[in-house]
Every structure is written in structure tokens, then in C-alpha cells.
C-alpha positions in Angstrom: 0.3 0.4 0.0 2.9 2.3 0.9 4.5 1.6 -2.6 1.3 2.5 -4.4 0.8 5.8 -2.1 4.6 6.9 -3.1 4.0 5.8 -6.8 0.8 8.2 -6.8 2.6 11.0 -5.2 5.7 11.0 -7.6 3.4 11.0 -10.4 1.3 14.3 -9.1 5.0 16.0 -8.2 6.1 18.9 -10.8 9.3 17.3 -12.2 11.3 20.4 -12.7 11.5 23.6 -11.0 11.5 26.8 -13.1 13.9 28.7 -11.1 13.4 32.0 -12.9 9.9 31.7 -12.5 9.7 30.9 -8.9 12.3 33.4 -7.4 11.0 36.2 -5.1 7.5 34.9 -5.5 7.2 33.6 -1.7 3.8 34.5 -0.8 2.6 36.3 -4.1 0.5 34.8 -6.8 -1.6 31.7 -6.6 -0.3 28.7 -8.7 -2.5 25.7 -10.1 -3.6 23.4 -7.7 -3.1 19.7 -7.6 -5.3 16.9 -6.4 -4.4 16.1 -2.4 -7.0 13.4 -1.9 -3.7 10.9 -1.5 -3.1 12.3 2.0 -6.4 12.2 3.5 -6.4 13.8 6.9 -2.7 14.0 7.0 -1.9 17.5 7.2 1.9 19.1 7.6 2.2 21.8 9.9 6.1 23.1 10.0 7.1 22.6 14.0 10.3 24.3 15.4 11.6 23.5 18.7 12.7 26.0 21.0 15.0 24.1 23.1 17.4 25.3 26.3 20.9 26.3 25.5 24.2 28.0 26.7 24.8 31.3 25.9 28.2 33.6 26.1 29.6 36.7 25.3 30.1 36.1 21.8 26.7 35.1 21.1 24.8 37.5 18.8 22.2 39.4 20.6 19.1 38.0 19.3 20.0 34.6 20.1 21.1 35.7 24.0 17.3 37.0 23.9 15.5 34.0 22.1 18.2 31.3 22.0 20.0 29.8 19.1 16.7 28.0 18.4 15.0 30.8 16.6 17.9 31.4 13.8 16.1 32.1 10.7 12.6 32.2 12.1 9.8 32.5 11.0 11.0 33.5 7.2 12.5 30.0 6.9 9.2 28.0 8.2 6.7 29.9 6.1 8.9 29.9 3.1 9.6 25.9 3.1 5.7 25.5 4.0 4.8 27.5 0.9 7.4 25.7 -1.5 6.1 22.2 0.0 2.7 23.2 -0.9 3.7 24.0 -4.3 5.6 21.2 -5.3 4.1 18.2 -3.4 0.4 16.9 -3.0 1.1 17.2 0.9 -1.8 19.0 2.6 0.2 22.0 4.2 -1.7 23.5 7.4 -3.0 27.0 7.5 -4.4 29.4 9.6 -8.1 31.3 9.1 -6.6 34.1 7.0 -4.8 31.7 4.6 -1.2 31.6 5.7 0.7 28.9 6.3 0.7 27.6 9.9 3.8 27.2 11.8 4.5 26.5 15.4 7.1 26.8 18.2 7.0 24.1 20.7 9.4 22.9 23.6 10.2 19.3 23.9 8.6 19.0 27.2 5.5 20.3 26.3 2.7 17.2 25.4 1.8 19.6 22.2 5.0 18.1 20.4 3.2 14.8 20.1 0.7 16.7 17.8 3.2 16.9 15.0 4.9 14.0 13.2 7.9 16.2 12.1 10.1 18.7 14.2 13.1 20.7 13.2 15.8 21.9 15.3 19.1 23.9 14.2 22.1 25.7 15.5 22.3 22.6 18.2 26.1 23.5 18.8 24.9 25.6 22.0 22.1 23.3 22.9 22.0 22.1 26.3 18.8 20.0 27.2 17.4 20.1 30.5 16.4 16.3 32.0 12.6 17.2 31.5 13.6 18.2 27.6 15.7 14.9 27.2 12.7 12.4 28.4 10.5 14.4 26.0 12.5 13.9 23.0 13.2 10.3 23.8 9.3 9.8 23.8 8.4 11.7 20.9 11.1 9.6 19.1 10.3 6.4 20.1 6.4 6.8 19.7 7.0 7.6 16.1 8.2 10.9 15.5 10.8 12.4 13.3 13.6 15.1 13.8 15.5 16.9 11.6 18.4 19.1 12.8 20.2 21.7 10.6 22.6 24.2 10.3 25.6 23.7 12.6 29.0 23.6 11.5 32.5 22.0 12.9 33.9 19.6 15.3 32.9 21.5 18.4 29.4 22.2 17.2 29.2 18.3 16.3 30.6 17.1 19.5 28.1 19.1 21.5 25.4 17.7 19.9 26.8 14.2 19.8 26.8 14.7 23.3 23.2 16.0 23.9 21.6 13.3 21.7 23.6 10.8 23.9 21.7 11.9 27.0 18.4 11.3 25.0 19.1 8.0 23.2 21.8 5.8 24.2 24.3 5.2 21.2 25.3 1.6 21.8 21.5 1.0 21.0 20.8 4.2 18.6 24.0 4.8 17.0 24.7 7.8 14.6 25.2 6.7 11.0 25.9 7.9 7.5 23.0 7.6 5.5 24.2 6.5 2.2 23.3 8.1 -1.1 21.2 5.2 -2.5 19.0 5.3 0.5 15.1 6.3 0.0 15.8 9.5 1.6 17.6 11.1 -1.2 15.1 9.9 -4.3 11.7 10.0 -2.6 10.8 13.0 -4.7 14.0 14.9 -6.1 17.1 12.5 -7.2 19.7 14.0 -4.9 23.2 12.7 -5.8 25.4 14.2 -3.2 24.9 15.5 0.2 24.1 19.4 -0.4 26.1 22.1 1.2 24.2 25.1 1.4 26.2 28.1 2.8 24.3 31.0 4.7 23.8 34.1 2.7 26.8 35.7 4.5 29.2 32.9 3.5 27.5 33.3 0.0 29.4 36.5 -1.0 32.7 34.7 -0.2 31.8 31.7 -2.3 31.2 34.2 -5.6 35.2 34.9 -5.5 36.5 31.7 -3.7 34.0 29.0 -4.7 34.2 27.7 -1.1 30.7 26.6 0.1 31.5 25.9 3.9 31.2 28.5 6.7 35.4 29.6 6.4 35.5 29.6 10.0 34.5 26.1 10.6 36.6 24.9 8.0 39.9 26.2 8.7 41.2 23.6 11.5 38.5 20.9 12.4 38.6 17.4 11.0 34.9 17.6 9.7 34.6 21.4 9.0 34.6 21.3 5.1 32.4 18.5 4.2 28.6 18.4 4.4 27.3 15.3 6.0 23.7 13.7 6.6 23.6 11.2 8.9 20.9 9.3 10.9 19.6 7.7 13.8 17.2 4.4 13.5 14.8 2.9 15.9 14.6 -0.8 16.7 12.4 -1.4 13.9 15.1 0.2 11.5 12.8 3.2 11.3 14.7 6.6 10.4 13.7 8.9 13.1 16.5 11.2 13.2 18.2 13.2 10.0 21.3 15.3 10.9 22.4 17.8 8.4 25.9 19.0 9.6 28.1 21.5 7.7 25.3 22.8 5.9 22.3 25.5 5.8 19.1 24.5 4.7 17.2 26.9 6.6 19.0 30.1 5.2 18.2 28.9 1.9 14.9 28.8 2.6 15.0 31.6 4.5 16.7 34.0 2.3 15.5 32.5 -1.2 14.1 36.0 -2.2 17.2 38.1 -1.1 19.8 37.4 -4.0 18.9 35.7 -7.3 22.4 34.0 -7.9 21.8 32.4 -4.1 18.1 31.3 -5.0 19.4 29.9 -8.3 22.9 28.2 -6.9 21.4 27.2 -3.5 17.8 27.5 -2.8 16.1 25.9 -5.8 18.8 22.9 -6.4 20.0 22.2 -2.6 18.1 23.7 0.0 14.6 23.1 -0.9 15.1 19.4 -2.6 16.5 18.0 0.5 14.2 19.4 2.8 11.5 18.3 0.9 12.7 15.0 0.4 13.1 14.3 4.2 9.6 16.0 5.1 8.2 13.7 2.6 9.9 10.8 3.5 9.3 11.5 7.2 5.3 12.1 6.6 4.9 8.7 4.4 7.0 6.4 6.8 
């Protein structure tokens, strides 16, 4: 039944993205609607996680006020929801006034169980409380799906590795590389490499150097110059966590309308295809 469902989905998907036509549209004109019967009652809401984190004098002011969880918010969540609704037949939740609905939830809030997909980013400074650890563990082992995005370099990776080890014992739930032949990379878009999306600030350097990683992350770190896609599977082999390290999908979504070359080189061919593949995979497994 699942294979039939996915086959129907792929037939209805837009096969190519007209970059010139899509740039800068964001929430503007209407597009042709597709049939949505294949997901009866299955509605996607972008759910961002507000988590506890360390702070320091070198943090940006808004991160000290709201925390690293709020980077790219809310434009990233809104733009991604728009593109997901345009490119797939998935029902994307809207508010009464027609705007795409997105929510912010804490891991120790029972509301998190209403959302089959959750998103976290900038986890290099994350410091989960015991109640947050327990909430995330329960959420994942009861069928939830987590995407982690936008953290760079060895120090950030070590912090994430420690924090998730307090949630899921690594000897039972190891972090492993997701191979490129995994369905995750082909369920909607055919992705042939782990996409490295620089933030818009680093994009300006890329134009002259061709380097796509965040420069400060790749100078000395063992893993700083390559993008990685890692995962954690549950006891039944279900992929429940996808970790995008050394890449910034969220900036590719948030900043899509600010520079045409950034949109053409990173938002359209990399950030959106990877994000859409992950969400469609999460919502159909």
C-alpha cells in the first residue's frame, strides 16, 4: 500500500523547478492546485523546537534574547511551507486568514506529540534539560521524526553528539551515515550528493572563492569542510532522526528572495530539494 501511495505521489509532483519563474514569489500569486486526495487527513505543520542552550559573550544579541533555536525564524518556516505546498500534494496547514501555519513547541510540552515532524537547528550550543531529554526520547520512540540542521564544525558536532547521547544511548541508537542510495535522497528529487548550502553571508565569499562551507568552521576542524547527512534508526529500522551537519538548509529557505544567484545556486537546487525529500519521507513512513 505504501509503495502505491508513493507512486501516486511521484506522478503528481512537479518534475522540474523553473528557477526564473519561482524566484522572489514567496507568498505572492496563486499557482495551479493539484489533487490532494492521496493524503486524507494527513496535514503538515512546520514545527520548530525551542530548546535550552548555552549563552556567551560571543553570541549574537538576538540569540541571547531568544536562543539559537530561533535562527532564521519565522521566514524559513513560512517559505518552506509555501514551497512544500507548491511542489508536492501534501496538505500544508493554514491559518484562518490563509497564511501557512507554523508552530514553536518545547520538547517537554505534550503539544509536541501533535506534530509528526519537528525541526531543530544551531544545536552547537544546545543544552537540554532532563525534562527536554525525556520529552525528545518519548517523542522519537513513539514514532516522531526530527530534522537537525545548520551547525558547523567539530565543536558544534561534539556538543550535538553529547546531547543526543543523553536522549538515545549511542550503543543502541548510533549515529550513522545515511548512504546516497537510501530512499531519503530519491523519494521526490533525485539527489546525488549531500548538499552543502552556505548561509547568505558566506555566499558572498563563495562568489569569489568557490568555497561553500562556513570558512571559520573548515579551517582547523577535521569535519569542517564537508557536508554530512547522518541518521538514527529505531529498533525496527525506522529512520527517526536526520542530521544535516556543515550545511544550512534553513538559510536557503529563509533568504531565497534576497539574491537571485543565491536562489539559483543554493535555494532551488539544494536547500529545497533536500528539505522536501526529508519531509515527504517523514510523512510517509
